[in-house]
N, C-alpha and C positions, 0 to 999 in steps of 0.2 A: 504494500500500500504506500502510495506516495504521500508525503507531507505537503499539503497545499497551504501556502500562506494566505491568510485572509487579507484581501486588499481593502484598505480603509478608504471609503468613499467620503468625500466632503461635498455636501449639497449646499448651494447658495441660491436663495430666491432672488429673482430680479425685482427691483423696485421701479415702479412706473412713475413718471412725472405727472403732475396735476393735469397737464394738457392731454396726455395720452389717456388718463382715466376719464376725462371729460369726453373725449372722442369715443371711447368705448361705451360710455353711458348713452351717448347720442346714437350710436349704431344700434344698441339694444332697444332704445326707444323707437327709432325709425322702423326697425324690424317688427316690433310689436304693433305699430300703427299699420304697417303693410299687411300683416296677418289680419288685423281687425277690419280693415277696409275690404280685403278680399272676401272674408266671411260675410260681412255686411252686404256686399254686392251680390254674393251667391244667394243669400237669404232674401234680399229685397227684390232683385231682378231675375233671379233664377239662372239656369244655364241653358242658353238658347241655341247655340251652335258649337261647332267643333273648336272655334277660336276660344270660346269661354271655357270649354273642357280642358284645353291645354294651358291657357293663360293663368287661371286662378290657382289650380294645384301647383303649377310650377312656381308662381310667386310665393305661395305659402311654403313650399319646400326650400326655396332659396333663403327665405327669412328664417326658417327653423335652423337651417345649416349655419347661417351667420350668427344666430344667437348661441348655438352650441359651440361654435368656434371661439366667439368672444369670451364666453364663460370659461372655456377650457384654457384660453390664453391667460385670463386674469387669475385663475386658480392655480395653474400648473406651469408657470414660467420660471425656469431655473437653469442653472448649469451645475454639472457634476464633475468633480475632478477625482480621479483615482490614480493608481500607479501607472496605468497604461493609456487611459483615454481621457479626453476632455469632451464632455457631452453637453450639448445645449438642447433645451426643450422649451418650445413655445406651444403649449396646449398639445395638440395631436402631432405637431411637427417636431421631429427629433433628429439631431445630427450628431454623429460621433466621429471624433478626430483622434488619430493616434498622436500621443504627445511627442514621440520621437520624430514625427514628421513636421512639427510646428517650427517654423523658422523665424517668425516675428509675430508680435501682437500689436495691433493698432487700436488706440482708444478713440472712438468716434463719438464725441459728445457735443 
């Protein structure tokens, strides 16, 4: 049996600026309004032709996806450093880089 050393992971949460948080809240609000208007139009005017059958469910699906993405980004934005890899995670989007391949780090603020 091989002795495997436990790699110690350090997890750092990303902190968002007030401007980014404001934009995220605006996106959530606009998506909520988009879903509400689509449902209201379906209830009020009904689904009359193929255009309505495609348009309203597609708009609702896009809004639900944007809401899920925004919530995931706000809840799970972090970077992880262990012995071998530097991993960034923004919601569902995850990137892993080998530390030995990193040649430089640029701070973009």
